[in-house]
C-alpha positions as CSV (number, residue, x, y, z in Angstrom):
1,M,73.2,-2.6,-108.3
2,F,74.1,-6.0,-109.1
3,I,71.4,-8.9,-108.3
4,D,73.4,-10.6,-105.5
5,F,72.5,-13.6,-103.2
6,P,74.3,-13.7,-99.9
7,P,77.2,-16.1,-99.7
8,K,76.7,-19.4,-98.2
9,S,77.6,-20.1,-94.4
10,G,81.4,-20.6,-93.3
11,E,82.4,-18.6,-97.4
12,T,84.7,-15.5,-96.9
13,E,85.3,-14.9,-100.7
14,P,83.5,-12.2,-102.6
15,T,80.5,-13.1,-104.7
16,P,80.8,-12.6,-108.2
17,A,78.8,-9.5,-108.0
18,E,81.2,-8.3,-105.2
19,R,84.2,-8.9,-107.3
20,I,82.5,-7.2,-110.6
21,T,82.0,-4.2,-108.6
22,S,85.6,-4.2,-106.9
23,I,87.0,-4.8,-111.1
24,N,84.5,-2.1,-112.2
25,A,85.9,0.4,-109.2
26,E,89.4,0.1,-110.1
27,L,89.3,0.4,-114.0
28,S,87.5,3.5,-113.0
29,A,90.4,4.9,-110.6
30,I,92.7,3.7,-113.6
31,D,90.3,5.9,-116.3
32,T,90.4,8.9,-113.9
33,E,94.6,8.7,-113.3
34,E,94.6,8.5,-117.1
35,A,91.8,11.4,-117.9
36,H,94.9,13.6,-116.1
37,I,97.6,13.1,-118.7
38,P,97.6,15.1,-121.6
39,A,96.6,14.2,-125.0
40,E,99.9,14.9,-126.6
41,L,101.7,12.7,-123.9
42,R,99.6,10.3,-124.1
43,K,100.2,10.0,-128.0
44,R,103.6,9.4,-127.3
45,Y,103.3,7.5,-124.5
46,E,101.1,5.0,-126.9
47,Q,103.3,5.6,-129.7
48,Q,106.3,4.2,-127.4
49,M,104.1,1.4,-126.8
50,L,103.2,0.6,-130.1
51,Q,106.9,0.7,-130.9
52,G,107.5,-2.2,-128.3
53,G,105.0,-4.3,-129.4
54,V,102.6,-3.5,-126.7
55,I,99.7,-2.9,-128.2
56,G,98.3,-3.4,-132.1
57,T,98.9,-0.6,-134.7
58,E,95.3,0.5,-135.5
59,D,94.9,3.4,-137.8
60,K,97.0,6.0,-136.0
61,N,100.0,7.9,-137.6
62,Y,102.4,8.1,-135.1
63,S,105.7,9.2,-137.3
64,R,105.8,12.8,-136.8
65,I,105.0,12.7,-133.0
66,E,108.4,13.2,-130.7
67,P,109.7,10.4,-129.2
68,L,109.6,10.5,-125.4
69,R,112.7,12.1,-123.5
70,P,114.8,10.2,-120.1
71,E,112.7,12.5,-117.6
72,E,109.3,11.2,-119.0
73,M,109.9,7.4,-118.7
74,G,108.8,7.1,-115.2
75,G,105.5,8.5,-116.0
76,F,105.4,5.8,-119.0
77,E,106.3,2.6,-116.8
78,K,103.4,4.2,-114.7
79,F,101.1,4.3,-118.2
80,R,102.4,0.9,-119.4
81,S,101.9,-0.9,-116.0
82,S,98.1,0.7,-115.5
83,Y,97.5,-0.5,-119.2
84,D,98.3,-4.1,-118.5
85,R,96.3,-4.0,-114.9
86,A,93.4,-3.0,-117.3
87,I,94.2,-5.8,-119.6
88,D,94.3,-8.1,-116.6
89,L,91.2,-6.8,-114.9
90,Q,89.0,-7.1,-117.8
91,G,89.8,-10.8,-118.0
92,E,89.1,-11.3,-114.6
93,K,85.6,-9.3,-115.0
94,R,84.9,-12.0,-117.5
95,E,85.3,-14.7,-115.6
96,A,83.1,-12.9,-112.9
97,A,80.8,-12.4,-115.2
98,R,80.5,-16.0,-116.3
99,A,80.8,-17.3,-112.5
100,L,77.8,-14.7,-111.9
101,E,75.7,-16.5,-114.3
102,A,76.4,-19.8,-113.1
103,Q,75.3,-18.2,-109.7
104,W,71.6,-16.8,-111.3
105,R,71.3,-20.1,-113.3
106,A,71.5,-22.3,-110.1
107,A,69.4,-19.8,-108.2
108,G,66.0,-20.2,-110.7
109,L,64.3,-17.8,-112.1
110,E,62.0,-17.0,-109.0
111,A,64.8,-16.0,-107.1
112,I,65.9,-14.0,-109.8
113,R,62.6,-12.1,-110.5
114,E,62.3,-11.5,-106.5
115,R,65.9,-9.9,-106.3
116,L,64.8,-8.1,-109.4
117,I,61.8,-6.8,-108.1
118,E,63.6,-5.5,-104.5
119,I,66.3,-3.8,-107.0
120,E,63.5,-1.8,-108.7
121,R,61.4,-1.1,-105.8
122,Q,64.6,0.7,-104.5
123,N,65.4,2.5,-107.4
124,V,61.8,3.4,-107.6
125,L,61.9,4.9,-103.9
126,R,65.1,6.5,-104.7
127,N,63.9,8.4,-107.4
128,I,60.9,9.5,-106.1
129,R,63.1,11.2,-103.3
130,T,65.6,12.8,-105.7
131,D,63.4,13.6,-108.8
132,P,60.6,15.8,-108.1
133,G,58.7,14.7,-111.4
134,Y,59.2,10.9,-110.9
135,R,56.5,10.9,-108.3
136,D,53.8,12.1,-110.7
137,R,55.0,10.5,-114.0
138,L,54.9,7.4,-111.9
139,L,51.0,8.2,-110.7
140,K,50.2,9.2,-114.5
141,G,51.1,5.6,-115.4
142,R,53.9,6.6,-117.6
143,M,56.6,3.9,-118.1
144,V,60.2,5.0,-116.3
145,N,63.2,3.4,-116.2
146,E,62.2,0.4,-118.9
147,S,65.4,-0.6,-119.3
148,Y,66.9,-2.5,-116.5
149,D,68.7,-0.7,-113.8
150,G,71.8,-2.6,-113.8
151,T,75.3,-1.2,-113.2
152,D,77.5,-3.3,-115.7
153,K,76.8,-4.5,-119.5
154,E,77.5,-7.8,-118.8
155,E,74.9,-8.2,-115.9
156,R,72.5,-6.8,-118.7
157,E,73.3,-9.5,-121.2
158,V,73.4,-12.3,-118.6
159,L,70.1,-11.2,-117.8
160,D,69.1,-11.4,-121.3
161,R,70.2,-15.0,-121.7
162,I,68.6,-16.6,-118.7
163,F,65.4,-14.9,-119.3
164,S,65.3,-15.3,-122.9
165,A,66.6,-19.0,-123.1
166,D,65.1,-20.1,-120.1
167,A,61.6,-18.8,-119.8
168,P,59.5,-16.0,-121.9
169,V,59.6,-13.5,-118.9
170,E,59.0,-9.8,-119.6
171,M,61.8,-7.6,-117.6
172,G,58.7,-5.2,-117.2
173,F,56.8,-8.0,-115.3
174,P,59.1,-7.3,-111.9
175,K,59.4,-3.7,-112.8
176,E,55.6,-3.3,-112.6
177,I,55.0,-5.3,-109.1
178,A,57.9,-3.2,-107.6
179,R,56.1,-0.4,-108.8
180,K,53.1,-1.1,-107.1
181,E,55.1,-2.2,-103.8
182,A,56.8,0.8,-104.1
183,L,53.8,3.0,-104.7
184,A,51.4,1.0,-101.6
185,E,54.9,2.1,-99.3
186,L,54.7,5.7,-100.6
187,Q,51.2,5.8,-100.1
188,K,51.3,4.8,-96.3
189,Q,54.3,6.7,-95.1
190,A,52.2,9.6,-96.9
191,E,49.5,8.7,-94.8
192,V,51.6,8.4,-91.6
193,A,53.4,12.0,-92.5
194,A,50.3,13.9,-93.0
195,A,49.2,12.7,-89.5
196,A,52.4,13.5,-87.9
197,S,52.5,16.6,-89.1
198,E,48.8,17.6,-88.6
199,A,49.9,16.7,-84.7
200,A,52.7,18.9,-85.2
201,R,50.6,21.6,-86.6
202,K,48.3,21.9,-83.8
203,A,51.2,21.3,-81.0
204,A,52.5,24.8,-82.7
205,E,49.5,26.7,-81.9
206,V,50.3,26.0,-78.0
207,P,52.4,29.2,-77.2
208,V,56.0,28.3,-75.6
209,P,56.5,30.2,-72.6
210,G,59.3,32.8,-73.2
211,L,61.6,31.4,-70.3
212,I,62.1,28.5,-72.0
213,R,62.7,29.9,-75.4
214,E,64.9,32.1,-74.0
215,Q,66.9,28.9,-72.5
216,I,67.0,26.7,-75.4
217,V,68.5,30.1,-77.6
218,K,71.3,30.5,-74.7
219,T,71.7,26.8,-74.0
220,D,71.4,25.0,-77.4
221,L,71.4,27.2,-80.4
222,A,74.2,29.9,-79.3
223,Y,77.0,28.0,-79.7
224,Q,78.1,28.6,-75.7
225,D,79.6,24.9,-75.8
226,A,82.1,25.6,-78.8
227,E,85.8,26.4,-78.3
228,L,85.9,30.7,-79.3
229,P,86.9,33.5,-77.5
230,E,84.8,34.4,-74.4
231,E,84.3,38.1,-76.4
232,L,82.7,36.2,-79.5
233,K,80.6,33.7,-77.7
234,K,79.1,36.8,-76.3
235,Q,78.6,38.8,-79.3
236,T,77.2,35.2,-80.3
237,L,75.0,34.8,-77.6
238,E,73.3,38.5,-78.1
239,W,72.7,37.7,-81.8
240,S,71.0,34.7,-81.3
241,R,68.8,36.5,-78.4
242,S,67.6,39.1,-80.9
243,S,67.6,36.5,-84.0
244,E,63.8,36.1,-84.9
245,S,64.9,32.9,-86.9
246,A,66.9,31.8,-83.6
247,N,63.6,32.5,-81.6
248,R,61.4,30.3,-84.0
249,Y,63.7,27.4,-84.2
250,A,64.0,27.4,-80.8
251,E,60.5,27.1,-79.9
252,S,60.3,24.5,-82.5
253,V,63.0,22.4,-80.5
254,A,60.7,22.9,-77.7
255,R,57.6,21.6,-79.3
256,A,59.5,18.7,-81.0
257,G,60.8,17.9,-77.4
258,A,57.4,17.9,-75.6
259,I,57.1,14.2,-76.0
260,G,60.3,12.6,-75.1
261,G,61.6,15.8,-73.1
262,I,64.1,18.5,-74.4
263,E,67.1,15.8,-74.0
264,S,65.6,13.3,-76.5
265,V,66.3,16.6,-79.0
266,R,69.6,17.1,-77.5
267,K,70.8,13.2,-78.0
268,V,69.4,13.2,-81.6
269,A,71.2,16.2,-82.4
270,A,74.4,15.0,-80.6
271,E,74.5,11.9,-82.9
272,I,74.0,13.7,-85.8
273,R,77.5,16.0,-84.6
274,D,79.3,13.1,-83.4
275,T,79.0,11.1,-87.3
276,M,79.5,14.4,-89.0
277,L,83.0,14.5,-87.1
278,S,83.7,10.8,-87.7
279,E,82.9,11.4,-92.0
280,A,85.2,14.8,-91.8
281,T,88.1,13.2,-89.6
282,R,87.6,9.8,-92.4
283,L,87.7,12.2,-95.4
284,G,90.6,14.5,-94.3
285,I,88.3,17.9,-93.5
286,P,89.3,20.5,-91.1
287,V,86.5,21.1,-88.8
288,T,85.8,24.6,-87.1
289,P,85.1,25.2,-83.6
290,Y,81.4,25.9,-84.5
291,G,81.9,22.1,-86.1
292,Q,82.8,20.7,-83.0
293,S,79.5,22.7,-81.3
294,A,76.1,21.0,-81.2
295,S,74.6,23.9,-82.0
296,W,74.5,24.1,-85.1
297,A,72.7,20.4,-85.5
298,M,69.9,21.4,-82.8
299,W,69.4,24.8,-85.2
300,D,68.5,22.8,-88.0
301,I,66.7,20.4,-86.2
302,G,64.7,23.0,-85.1
303,K,64.5,25.0,-88.9
304,Q,63.3,21.5,-90.1
305,Y,60.9,20.6,-87.6
306,H,59.3,24.0,-88.2
307,F,58.6,23.5,-91.5
308,F,57.4,20.2,-90.9
309,S,54.9,21.9,-88.6
310,H,54.2,24.7,-91.2
311,P,54.1,23.3,-94.3
312,D,52.8,26.3,-95.9
313,E,55.8,27.9,-95.2
314,N,58.3,25.8,-97.0
315,N,60.0,26.1,-99.6
316,P,58.7,23.5,-102.2
317,E,62.6,22.6,-103.5
318,Y,63.2,21.0,-100.0
319,E,61.5,18.1,-98.7
320,I,59.6,18.0,-95.6
321,G,60.4,15.6,-92.4
322,N,60.4,15.3,-88.5
323,P,64.1,15.3,-88.0
324,L,63.4,13.2,-85.1
325,E,62.0,10.4,-86.9
326,S,63.3,10.8,-90.1
327,E,66.8,9.6,-91.3
328,E,66.8,10.7,-94.8
329,K,66.5,14.1,-93.0
330,R,69.3,13.5,-90.4
331,E,71.6,12.3,-93.0
332,E,70.5,15.9,-95.1
333,I,71.0,18.1,-91.9
334,L,74.7,15.8,-91.6
335,N,75.8,16.5,-95.4
336,R,74.6,20.0,-94.7
337,H,77.2,20.5,-92.1
338,L,79.9,18.8,-93.4
339,G,79.2,20.4,-96.8
340,W,79.8,23.5,-95.0
341,E,82.4,22.9,-93.0
342,A,84.4,21.3,-96.6
343,Y,83.4,24.7,-98.5
344,E,85.0,26.9,-95.6
345,A,88.0,25.0,-96.0
346,F,88.3,25.0,-99.7
347,Q,88.1,29.2,-99.1
348,N,90.7,29.3,-96.2
349,D,92.8,26.2,-96.2
350,P,95.5,26.6,-98.9
351,A,96.5,22.6,-97.8
352,Y,92.9,21.1,-97.8
353,K,92.5,22.8,-101.4
354,V,95.5,21.6,-102.9
355,R,95.0,18.0,-101.3
356,V,91.3,18.7,-102.6
357,M,92.3,19.2,-106.0
358,G,94.7,16.4,-106.4
359,S,92.3,13.7,-105.4
360,P,90.9,11.7,-108.0
361,E,87.6,12.4,-106.9
362,Y,87.5,16.1,-107.1
363,R,85.4,16.6,-110.3
364,K,82.4,15.6,-108.7
365,V,82.5,18.4,-106.6
366,E,84.4,20.6,-108.3
367,S,81.8,22.7,-109.7
368,L,80.3,23.0,-105.9
369,F,83.5,24.0,-104.4
370,T,84.5,26.7,-107.3
371,K,80.7,27.8,-107.0
372,P,80.6,31.4,-106.0
373,P,79.0,32.2,-102.4
374,K,75.1,32.6,-102.6
375,T,74.3,33.6,-99.1
376,S,75.3,36.7,-97.0
377,H,77.7,34.2,-94.4
378,G,79.6,34.0,-97.4
379,T,79.2,30.4,-98.1
380,L,76.4,28.1,-100.4
381,N,73.1,28.1,-100.3
382,S,71.3,25.0,-98.0
383,K,70.5,22.8,-100.7
384,D,74.1,22.8,-102.4
385,L,75.6,22.5,-98.9
386,A,74.0,19.2,-98.6
387,E,74.9,18.1,-102.0
388,L,78.5,18.9,-101.5
389,G,78.3,16.8,-98.2
390,K,76.5,13.8,-99.8
391,L,79.0,13.6,-103.1
392,L,82.0,13.6,-100.5
393,R,80.6,10.7,-98.8
394,E,80.4,8.9,-101.5
């Protein structure tokens, strides 16, 4: 994350930090595209550029490499164009870095220090969410992430120059403040969560009338709103009525809606479903009739609320949270089903599979798409599905 400052009123041009971020993304795309070029062909491309005086001779022996064939010249021209573009981008990046340094110096050390603290605070909170051992190391006073967590070496070099030249400021100083602020915020969140969890636990001791539970199973958990054949909807309803999990989560849905009413739970589920559908459209992921229903969202809300009110039953690999209040828990629910739809399409839709495998972003999700199913339902486990959905949205 770059240290950036809001543009002045009326300014529409990208800030220096935004320019560097954009340049980095374009350079990364070029690298990804070139990574797909076979090594031998790349050598012949480089030989062609050496002969044309485009690049220096370096210490490579190209004398025995087969010259390019006519049908390979189109690929070579694209490679050369990308090379030229990368050179231009590096120049633009150096210019943006100089502008970034000027912006920081004009802002002053105190403003930079405040931004460092905020950035590090966000890093700490993010690391606590994603690394189970991070919180313990932090609480025990062990220093973690000592080096500045920037995204670009030019930024770190600029910071070093400013701080070493203008003031004897230790980079660890803003980090320490940030950690203390993050821990205080975390402690407050933990106290609020503990009180809410205790209230939910006590509410869970109150029996839910059977008629209410049965109605929620039928209306909200059995995919009766999905565009499925009537016979399949009937079978799904019968299975749901006899499912121990469906009845357990129906009770959780009833308890979750004890304050705001069941409609408040349905509203959250509909919002999660609609956002998932919007993201699926944006990413080109085909959606099954099950995905069009709100039942999967209601089911997961009921499941998450059950573990929120019964923390002793929760798998320690999963973080507990009230899905009606926790934005992170709602994002997890959304990501999990998006991952389910994508994995389902990858396994059963050849057109989607070809399109995904041809994408520059495929590498970061390849291990999950090609991972064998772990459950009896023929899909990945809950954690992997949520991770797949999250990665696809990045």
